[in-house]
C-alpha positions as a Markdown table, in Angstrom:
| # | Residue | x | y | z |
|---|---|---|---|---|
| 1 | Met | 1.2 | -12.5 | 6.8 |
| 2 | Lys | 0.2 | -15.2 | 9.2 |
| 3 | Phe | -0.1 | -18.8 | 7.9 |
| 4 | Ser | 0.1 | -20.8 | 11.1 |
| 5 | Ser | -2.8 | -23.2 | 10.4 |
| 6 | Gln | -3.9 | -22.0 | 7.0 |
| 7 | Ile | -1.7 | -24.1 | 4.8 |
| 8 | Arg | -3.4 | -26.6 | 2.5 |
| 9 | Pro | -2.5 | -28.7 | -0.6 |
| 10 | Ile | -4.1 | -27.8 | -3.8 |
| 11 | Ser | -6.2 | -31.0 | -3.6 |
| 12 | Tyr | -7.8 | -29.6 | -0.5 |
| 13 | Leu | -8.7 | -26.4 | -2.4 |
| 14 | Lys | -10.3 | -28.5 | -5.2 |
| 15 | Ser | -12.5 | -30.5 | -3.0 |
| 16 | His | -13.4 | -28.0 | -0.1 |
| 17 | Thr | -13.8 | -24.7 | -2.1 |
| 18 | Ala | -17.1 | -23.7 | -0.6 |
| 19 | Glu | -15.8 | -24.3 | 3.1 |
| 20 | Ile | -12.6 | -22.5 | 2.3 |
| 21 | Val | -14.6 | -19.4 | 1.0 |
| 22 | Lys | -16.8 | -19.5 | 4.1 |
| 23 | Asn | -13.8 | -19.8 | 6.5 |
| 24 | Ile | -11.7 | -17.1 | 4.8 |
| 25 | Ser | -14.6 | -14.8 | 4.6 |
| 26 | Glu | -15.3 | -15.1 | 8.4 |
| 27 | Ser | -11.7 | -15.3 | 9.7 |
| 28 | Arg | -10.1 | -12.9 | 7.2 |
| 29 | Glu | -6.9 | -15.0 | 7.4 |
| 30 | Pro | -5.2 | -15.9 | 4.2 |
| 31 | Leu | -4.9 | -19.4 | 3.1 |
| 32 | Leu | -1.6 | -20.7 | 1.6 |
| 33 | Ile | -2.0 | -23.3 | -1.1 |
| 34 | Thr | 0.9 | -25.7 | -1.8 |
| 35 | Gln | 1.6 | -27.9 | -4.8 |
| 36 | Asn | 4.1 | -30.6 | -4.4 |
| 37 | Gly | 5.0 | -29.3 | -1.2 |
| 38 | Glu | 5.9 | -25.8 | -2.4 |
| 39 | Ala | 4.0 | -22.7 | -1.7 |
| 40 | Lys | 2.1 | -21.7 | -5.0 |
| 41 | Leu | -0.7 | -19.2 | -4.1 |
| 42 | Val | -2.4 | -17.3 | -1.5 |
| 43 | Val | -6.2 | -17.0 | -1.1 |
| 44 | Leu | -7.5 | -14.0 | 0.5 |
| 45 | Asp | -11.0 | -12.5 | 1.2 |
| 46 | Ile | -11.8 | -9.5 | -1.1 |
| 47 | Lys | -11.8 | -7.0 | 1.9 |
| 48 | Thr | -8.3 | -8.0 | 3.0 |
| 49 | Tyr | -7.1 | -7.8 | -0.7 |
| 50 | Glu | -8.6 | -4.4 | -1.0 |
| 51 | Glu | -7.1 | -3.1 | 2.2 |
| 52 | Gln | -3.6 | -4.4 | 1.1 |
| 53 | Glu | -4.0 | -2.7 | -2.3 |
| 54 | Glu | -4.9 | 0.6 | -0.6 |
| 55 | Thr | -1.9 | 0.3 | 1.6 |
| 56 | Leu | 0.4 | -0.5 | -1.3 |
| 57 | Ala | -1.0 | 2.5 | -3.2 |
| 58 | Leu | -0.2 | 4.8 | -0.2 |
| 59 | Leu | 3.3 | 3.4 | 0.0 |
| 60 | Lys | 3.8 | 4.1 | -3.6 |
| 61 | Ile | 2.8 | 7.6 | -3.2 |
| 62 | Leu | 5.1 | 8.1 | -0.2 |
| 63 | Ala | 8.0 | 6.6 | -2.2 |
| 64 | Leu | 7.3 | 9.1 | -5.2 |
| 65 | Gly | 7.1 | 11.9 | -2.7 |
| 66 | Asn | 10.5 | 10.8 | -1.2 |
| 67 | His | 12.0 | 10.6 | -4.7 |
| 68 | Glu | 10.8 | 14.0 | -5.6 |
| 69 | Ile | 12.4 | 15.4 | -2.3 |
| 70 | Glu | 15.7 | 13.7 | -3.3 |
| 71 | Gln | 15.5 | 15.4 | -6.6 |
| 72 | Gly | 14.8 | 18.7 | -5.0 |
| 73 | Lys | 11.4 | 19.1 | -6.3 |
| 74 | Phe | 9.7 | 20.7 | -3.2 |
| 75 | Arg | 8.9 | 24.1 | -1.9 |
| 76 | Asp | 9.3 | 25.5 | 1.6 |
| 77 | Ile | 6.2 | 25.3 | 3.7 |
| 78 | Glu | 6.4 | 29.1 | 4.4 |
| 79 | Asp | 6.2 | 29.8 | 0.6 |
| 80 | Val | 3.2 | 27.4 | 0.3 |
| 81 | Phe | 1.4 | 29.1 | 3.1 |
| 82 | Glu | 2.1 | 32.5 | 1.9 |
| 83 | Glu | 0.8 | 31.6 | -1.5 |
| 84 | Leu | -2.4 | 30.1 | 0.1 |
| 85 | Asp | -2.9 | 33.4 | 2.1 |
| 86 | Lys | -2.9 | 35.4 | -1.2 |
| 87 | Val | -5.4 | 33.1 | -2.8 |
| 88 | Asp | -7.7 | 33.4 | 0.2 |
| 89 | Leu | -7.5 | 37.3 | 0.0 |
| 90 | Glu | -8.5 | 37.4 | -3.7 |
């Protein structure tokens, strides 16, 4: 994630909320909020958040698939196509 110019203290968040919402909605760049000089939270627009959640869900599905392959829970593609051909003929 890119935070080059989008780092602000929590006091800025408190006093400029409407401006922050407008800027983040337009730029779609996240805003890093600090407290006592430490990063504490990230503010994202909803579209970016939803895209990241979809990406994370896809990565989880891929990880589950890889885990099943490692456990030998898969079938040869030829067997799958053969079964599909039988279903089409019925």
